[in-house]
C-alpha positions in Angstrom: 10.5 -19.1 -12.8 9.7 -15.1 -11.9 8.7 -16.9 -8.4 12.5 -17.9 -8.2 13.9 -14.8 -8.7 12.1 -12.8 -6.1 13.8 -12.1 -2.8 12.8 -14.0 0.1 10.7 -16.1 -1.8 11.3 -19.7 -1.9 9.4 -22.0 -4.3 9.1 -25.5 -2.6 6.3 -27.1 -5.3 3.8 -26.3 -7.6 0.5 -27.6 -8.2 -1.7 -28.3 -11.8 -4.7 -28.1 -9.8 -6.5 -27.2 -6.7 -6.5 -31.3 -5.6 -2.9 -30.9 -6.0 -2.0 -27.7 -4.3 -4.3 -29.3 -1.3 -2.1 -32.4 -1.4 1.5 -30.2 -1.7 0.6 -28.1 1.5 -0.5 -30.9 3.9 3.3 -32.2 2.9 5.6 -29.2 2.8 3.4 -27.3 5.1 3.9 -23.6 3.0 3.7 -19.8 4.6 2.2 -18.5 1.8 0.1 -20.2 -1.5 -0.1 -18.7 -4.5 -3.5 -19.8 -6.0 -5.4 -19.7 -8.9 -9.1 -20.0 -9.5 -10.3 -21.6 -12.7 -8.7 -24.6 -12.4 -10.0 -28.8 -13.2 -10.9 -30.8 -10.7 -10.7 -28.6 -8.0 -11.2 -24.8 -8.4 -9.1 -22.0 -6.3 -11.8 -21.1 -3.8 -13.0 -24.8 -3.0 -9.2 -25.1 -2.6 -8.2 -21.8 -0.4 -11.2 -23.2 1.5 -9.7 -26.3 2.1 -6.3 -25.0 3.1 -7.5 -23.1 5.2 -9.8 -25.1 7.3 -6.9 -27.7 7.4 -3.9 -25.8 7.5 -4.2 -22.5 9.1 -0.6 -21.5 9.3 -0.7 -21.4 5.4 -1.9 -17.9 3.7 -3.7 -18.1 0.2 -2.9 -15.0 -1.9 -5.2 -15.7 -5.1 -3.1 -14.8 -8.2 -5.5 -14.6 -11.3 -7.0 -13.1 -14.4 -10.0 -12.4 -12.9 -11.1 -9.6 -10.8 -15.2 -9.6 -11.6 -17.2 -9.7 -8.3 -18.1 -13.7 -9.0 -14.3 -14.0 -8.5 -12.9 -12.2 -5.9 -16.2 -12.3 -2.8 -16.1 -15.6 -3.2 -12.0 -16.0 -2.9 -12.4 -13.5 0.6 -14.8 -15.6 2.1 -13.0 -18.8 1.6 -10.2 -17.6 3.6 -7.8 -15.7 1.0 -5.6 -13.0 2.6 -4.5 -11.4 -0.7 -6.0 -10.8 -4.5 -3.7 -10.1 -6.7 -4.7 -9.7 -10.7 -1.9 -11.6 -13.3 -0.4 -8.2 -14.1 1.0 -8.1 -11.4 4.7 -7.4 -11.3 7.4 -8.7 -8.9 7.5 -6.0 -6.7 4.0 -6.3 -6.0 4.0 -10.1 -5.5 6.4 -9.9 -3.1 5.1 -7.0 -1.1 1.7 -9.3 -0.9 3.3 -11.7 0.4 4.8 -10.1 3.0 1.7 -8.7 3.9 0.0 -11.4 4.2 3.0 -13.0 6.6 2.7 -9.9 8.5 -1.1 -10.3 9.4 -2.2 -7.7 6.8 -4.0 -8.1 3.6 -2.0 -8.3 0.3 -5.2 -6.6 -1.7 -3.9 -5.1 -5.1 -5.0 -1.0 -5.2 -7.8 -2.1 -8.0 -9.0 -5.0 -5.8 -9.2 -2.5 -2.6 -10.9 0.1 -4.7 -13.7 -2.2 -5.8 -14.2 -3.7 -2.5 -14.8 -0.2 -0.7 -17.0 0.2 -3.6 -19.1 -3.1 -2.7 -19.0 -2.2 0.9 -20.4 1.2 0.2 -23.3 0.3 -2.3 -26.1 -1.2 0.1 -27.5 -2.7 -3.1 -24.7 -4.1 -4.3 -24.4 -5.6 -0.9 -28.0 -6.9 -0.4 -30.3 -4.5 -0.8 -32.4 -3.0 1.9 -31.4 -5.6 4.4 -31.6 -4.3 7.9 -28.2 -5.4 9.1 -25.8 -7.9 8.1 -24.2 -10.6 9.3 -21.2 -10.1 11.9 -18.1 -9.6 10.5 -16.9 -13.4 10.9 -19.0 -15.1 8.5 -18.4 -13.5 5.2 -19.4 -10.2 3.4 -23.5 -11.5 3.0 -25.7 -8.3 3.1 -24.6 -5.2 4.6 -27.0 -2.7 6.4 -28.7 -0.3 4.2 -27.5 2.6 5.5 -24.4 3.4 7.6 -24.2 5.5 10.3 -22.3 8.4 10.5 -19.4 7.7 11.8 -18.0 8.9 15.5 -15.4 9.6 17.7 -15.1 6.0 19.5 -14.0 7.6 22.5 -17.8 9.2 22.7 -19.5 6.7 21.8 -20.9 3.1 22.8 -18.6 0.5 20.8 -19.7 -3.1 20.0 -18.0 -6.6 21.1 -16.0 -5.0 24.2 -13.8 -2.7 21.7 -11.7 -0.2 23.6 -11.7 3.3 22.6 -8.1 3.0 21.5 -8.9 -0.6 19.5 -12.1 1.6 17.8 -9.2 4.0 17.3 -6.8 1.9 15.2 -10.2 0.0 13.3 -11.1 3.4 11.7 -7.4 3.6 10.8 -7.0 0.4 9.2 -10.5 0.9 7.4 -8.8 4.1 5.7 -6.4 1.7 4.3 -3.4 2.5 6.4 -0.3 0.2 7.0 0.4 -0.6 10.4 3.8 1.6 9.9 1.2 4.4 8.9 -0.9 3.6 12.0 1.9 3.3 14.3 3.1 6.8 13.2 -0.3 8.8 13.4 -0.7 7.3 16.9 2.9 7.8 17.5 3.1 4.3 18.9 5.7 1.4 17.9 4.6 -1.0 15.4 4.2 -3.5 17.7 1.7 -2.1 19.8 -0.3 -1.6 16.4 -0.1 -5.3 15.6 -1.4 -5.6 19.9 -4.5 -3.5 18.8 -5.3 -5.3 15.7 -5.1 -8.8 17.3 -7.3 -7.9 19.9 -9.8 -6.3 17.8 -9.6 -8.9 15.1 -10.6 -11.4 18.1 -13.3 -9.2 19.3 -15.0 -8.7 16.1 -14.1 -11.7 14.9 -12.6 -10.6 11.4 -10.1 -13.2 9.9 -8.9 -10.0 7.8 -7.9 -6.4 7.5 -10.7 -6.5 4.3 -13.3 -7.9 7.2 -12.1 -5.7 9.8 -13.1 -2.9 7.0 -16.8 -4.4 6.7 -17.0 -4.5 10.8 -16.0 -0.9 10.8 -18.3 0.6 8.3 -21.3 -1.4 9.4 -21.1 0.0 12.9 -20.2 3.4 12.0 -16.9 3.4 13.6 -15.4 4.4 9.8 -17.6 5.4 6.8 -16.9 4.0 3.5 -15.9 6.4 0.5 -18.7 8.3 -0.9 -21.1 7.9 1.4 -23.5 10.3 3.3 -24.4 11.3 6.6 -28.3 10.6 7.7 
């Protein structure tokens, strides 16, 4: 009922569990699925994984009661582009849907904060591993110590990133939206989107959350609270 009242959203189906959600996506090809996590037969993580694999044009935004690590990170690894808790209001849901439709991450502020805390905590992210996997492979282990971020124009950049793409990536890691990055760099939003699409392709990141992890891992940006060594 709430979704049907929100501007710009048309509800084309409602599923009782993950198995039905996958079937309805195949039938209706929706732009976005709002996905619960704890469901019978097929839970939200598995349903998200199947939807993203079989219907990559459909984005998934998790809408759940649970915001613990055991719920959050498996959902993001499965391909969810957004994550909201059920205390989210209508405006926040619409904002998340619009963000994922424009290629951005639709994460609630609390989830963004938890994600940054996790990525900036080597012990939580995998202990003393010397290096983590590439951004496109999931969250896994992170590097034991984040290198100091240097000016993108003054350091050798990984994976063929240009200095401008690295600059955009560092601003993504700060949590800036496309419009905010465009204002900061005095370019158009379309130019920012082009840079983001290019850096996603080069780094293997599926979304902004994985791009942030990549930026932290390779020293293009520093996690909040990290020290320079």
